[in-house]
N, C-alpha and C positions, 0 to 999 in steps of 0.2 A: 505492499499501498503507501502510495508517494507523499508526501507532503500536504499530511494533513485529511487525505481523500476520505469523505465520510463510506462508512462499511455500508453495504447495503444486504439488508435481510434475508437472506437466501435458506432454503431446507428443504430436504427430500419431500418430495411431495406437494410441492406447494405450487398451487394456478396459478397463474399470474393473471389480473382481472377478475380472480373471485373476492367478492365483498368480502369474505370471512377473512381469506387468506393476508388481501387487504389490510384490514385493522390491525391484525396478528402484527404483520411488519410496521404498521406505525406504531404500537403500542412497543416493540420490542427498540426501535431506532429513538421514542421519545420519552418512553420512564424507563426502561431497562440499560437505554446506553450502553456505555462501553465500563459498568458495574459487574464480575462475574459473580464476586460476595452475594452482592441484590439476586443472581441470577440461580443461582445456590439454592439460596433462599426459599426464594419462590418453587424454585424446585422439587424442594421439599416440601412444603405446602401443598403441591397441587399432588405429588404421589399420597399424601396420607388423605387426599380427599377420594383420588379414584382407588387406593387400597381399602378403602370402608372405613379409615381410624377415625375421618371428621367428615360429617356430613355434607360441609362447604367451606370456602376460603373468598372472605370477601375483601377488597383491599381498593383504597381512590390513591394513584399515584400523581404526575404529573400534569399526562393529558387526558387517560382514560382510568376507570373503576374496572378491576376484575370482578367476577362474580362466578367461582368456579365451582362447576359441579362435575360428579361423577364422569357424567357421558358427555355435557352440554355446558358450556362456561359462554357467558354474556361479557362483551366489551364495550360500555357506555361512557362516552366523553364525561370528562368530570365536570366542566361546566357546560348546563342544559345552553346556553347563549350559543353555543358554536350549530346548537339547528341538526348536530348528525345524530341519526336514532341509533339506539343501541343495536348490533350484531350477535348474532349465536354463533358460536362456531364450537368444533369438535372438539372437546376436551383434552384426544387423543393427537390434535393437530398444535394445540398452543402448547402442549405440553413437547411435543417433537419439535417446533420452530425455536423455542425455547434453549432448548436443549443445542440444537444445532447452532443460534448466537451466540449462548455460551463458550464453545467451543473456537467459535469464528473470533470474537473478542480477546478470549483467553491468546490464542495465537498472531494477534495482531500486537500484543502489547510485551511479544517476546523480539 
């Protein structure tokens, strides 16, 4: 990566133009940013929900709010004034994207 170029969120199975995948990518770039520790913490919480140890996990971040449930999760704007609707995504897609993002930003720091 040259001269501070932004990292574009990519992951296996990403569908370009899919509203849910586009929202996941925005959430990664705007909320998880270049913070591997935060990604690790979020992955742990998501795993707790997927495994059934927790019923759900809700968190408001910089731009988006996550409402994680075992099968589906909702990504909503923190500020209603944006006019963006909430988007439902498969929790497995969110987890896979976050895992790939975490690995990618860790590599970019090396």
